[in-house]
N, C-alpha and C positions, 0 to 999 in steps of 0.2 A: 656584935660576932660571935662565932659557933665554937663549940670547943669538938675537934674532929681526931679520931683516931685514924691516921696512915701506916698499913702495913705494906711493904715492898719498896726499898729505898734503892733500887738499881739505877740503871743509865735514866730511864724515864721518871720513875716515881720520885727521886729527889728532887728532880726539877718541879715537880708537880706538888710536891709538899711544899716546897721551898716559897712558890708562889700564894699556896694557902696561906702561910705566916707573913709572908708580904701584904696581902690583901687584909689582915689584923686579924686573923682566926687564931684560936689557941690548939697548934697542933700537937697532937700526942703520937709519937712516930715510934715505930719498930722496924728492925729489919736483924738479920742473921749477922750481917757483916757489920764490925766495931765502927770500921772505918766510914761506913754507911752512915751508922748512926753519927758519928763525928761529925761528917760533913751536915747531917740535918740540925744539930745543936748550932753549927755556925749560921747555918740559914736561919734561925730563929724557931726550931722546933724545940721540944722539951722530948728527949729520949725515953722511952719506956722499957721495963725489963722484959715484958713479953708484950705478945699480940692481945694476950687478955686482959694485962694493966692497961695500956693504951685506952682499950675500949670500956672503961669505966667511966661512967658519967658524960658520955660523949653524945653528939646530938647527931652526927653522922661517920660514917665509915667508910674509907677508901680504900681500898686493895688495888696492890700492882703488881702480880707475882707470872712467875715463867709458863704456868702449866696448869690446865685442867685440875690435875691431881692436888699442886700444890691449893690453889683457889678452895676445891673440896676439902682439904685436909684443914687448913686454917679455920673456916668457916666451922666446921663440925668440931675441931677440937677446942678452939679458942674464943671465936667471935661469938656464935651464938648462945652460950649461956653466961657470956660476961656484958652484953650491950645492953642498955635501957631500951625496952619494948618499943621507946617511943623513936630512936633512932633509925637513920633511913643506911641502907647498906647500898653501897655503890662500887661494884667488882669494875676496874679500868684494863684489866688483863684480857689478852686476847687467848683466848681459849675455843674448844668445841663447842657448837651450840646445844648438845644434848646434855653437858655438865652443867651449860648456863642454865639451862632449864632446871634441872634435877636440883641444885642449890636453892635456885629461887624457890623451889618448890618446899625444899625444907626450910628454908626463912619463914615461908608464908605459915609452914605447920606449927612453927615456934610462936607466930604471934606478930612476926616480922614484915618488914617491907624492904623489897631489893629490887635493885635494876642493875641489869651489864649494862655496862658504857665504855668499849672499846676506843681505841684512839686514833688520829692519824696525824703525822704530821714531824713524826720523829723525833730524835733528841733536842734538837734545835728550837722546836717549838714547845716542846715540855719545858726546858728553861726559860722560854718567852711569855711563857701564856699564853701564846696560840694555838693551840690545838683545837680540832675539830674531837667532837665527841658522837657518837652514833650510840644511841639510847634505847635499850629494850625494857619495858615494864610497863605497868598500868600509867594512864594518863596523871592521876594524883599521884603517884609514885616519880615521874618525870619529873612535875611542878616542883615537885620537894627536892630532888637531886640537882635539877637546874640551876638552884641559887648556889650551890656550892661548884658543881662544873664550870659556869659561867666565869668563876675567879681562875681558870686554868685555861681557860680556851674562848678563843675568836669566835667558835659555832658550837651551838650544842642542840643538837636534832633527835626528836623523838621519831622511831625508826617502826615501832609498834610494840607488842606484846613482849614478855621476858623472852631473851635468845634473840631477839630480832637485831637487837645491835651487833652481837656476835656473825649473825647470817649478813649484814650489810658488810661488816669489816672483811671478812673471808673475800665476799665476792668483789669487794673494793680491791683487795690486794692481788687476786687473780688476775684483774684486769690489769692493775699495775705492772704486775711481773713480765706477762706477756708483753704490753707496748713498751717496756723497758727493752726486751729482747729485741722486738722489732726496731725498735729507734736505733740499739747498736748496731744491728745488722745492716740498718740502711746507711747510716754512720759512716761505717767502715767499706760499704759499696761504692760510698760517694768518692772516698778517699782513693780509693783503688782504682777508680775511673779517673780519677787525676784532678776531681774538685777541691777547689781549698774549702776545709770544712767549717769554717767561719761563711763563705758563701753560701755553702749547703744549709747551714741554719738560718742564716736572713730570709733566705727564701721558703725552705718550707715549713717555716714556726710561722709564716704568714697564708699559707697555702693547705689543701686537702691535708698534710701530713702532721698539720700541729697537733699536738698533745703536751701532755704533764709532763712525762718522759723526755721529752725532747726541750719543748718553748725554759721550764724552770729548772731541770734537772740534766741538763745536756752530758751525755757521759763520755766525753771526749775533753780533756784540759783545754782550755782556752779558749774554750767554745759557749756561747751564751754566758748567762748568770754566773755567777761563781757557785760553784758544786762542789762535793765530796771529790769529783775526777780532777779539780785543783789541788788536791791536798794527798796526793797519791791514793785515792781511794778509802781515806780513811775519816773517821766519823760517819754520820748520817745515818743510814737504815742497815743493818748489818745482813748479808746475803743469807746468813744461818738463818736470823729473824725472817727472811723473806721466804726462805725455804718452809719453816716452820707453817707459817700462814697458808703455803700452798699446800701442803699437805693437808691440813685442816681442810681447805676447799675441795680437795679431791675426795676428803672423807666424807664431806658433807653431799658432794654430787653423788656418790656412790649410793648413800642412803636414800634418794630422792631418785635414783634409776634418771640424773642429769648430762646429758652429751657436753663433755668438756675436755674437745682434744686440744686445743690451744693449752689450756690451763693445764695438761698433762704435758706436753711438751715441755711448758715453761718449769714444770716441776723436774722434768728428767735432767732438763738442762742446768738447773738450779742442783741438783744432786751432785753431779759429777763436777760443779765449780765447788761449791765446800767439799767435795772429796777430797780436792788438791791443796786443803789445808789453807783456805782463804777465807774460811766462813764469816772471820771476823774485818773483812774489808767490807766495804757498802757495795749494795747490791747491783748498782752499776758497772762494777768492777768486771763484770761478767764481759764487756766486751774487750777485753784481754784477750779472752780465750776465743771468741770469735776473730780479732785482728790477726791473731796468728793460724788460725784453722784453714786449712787448704781445700775443704768442702763446703 
């Protein structure tokens, strides 16, 4: 087993680090939160005093941070000069494509190898070790990273060169955001037309309206498999994080002159939803605004 530095122990990173420790790795963990460090220690990780200290003598570094500025800062200020040249650097944060490419280029200039490996699956999958990783980097770098990522997920897929993982992630989540809104609209309309929501689900989930947002993550309580809707929209994938990813998608679309009218509308709707001070609710909770809307 390997010695691994894990930087960023939030809702996603905490579960991911725990799974690496569970797989038998020597995980040196760091986070600015003392509570997060305590939880990591209880899960079998060894808390470090700093990001740089966590990187000493490791074979891999995994980072899971809020935004591009945090990723770029911690690599430039703490990781690049502390990590062995033989280590593989794996950033699992969801950040903008340009920053992902820039940090990978900076790593290469230092003689280091890096991949971007954002995830899909949410907190539950992070805790269960069933995440999907979409990885950007060279074929050789992917092969090295895959050995570690497979201990945290059910699927590890090579998307292409550095930055490709982030490109896949933002396109995937733009699609998810738009289809969730469409699913909410259809379920609310069906109910207002007098249909039983479960009956609508039973039919649409095996018809042409079938999609993940309906089949697996139905946004109405008591319909389909258990989802955050059955827990008052707590847990799951926070609406504020969906908005973050949609904004990244819009930024990327603008950089390549891509037309994304549905993505833009989904962004605007989630902007309003999060502005109503419910950004910590699951993103499927947007059905509440549609259910009460008169338009």
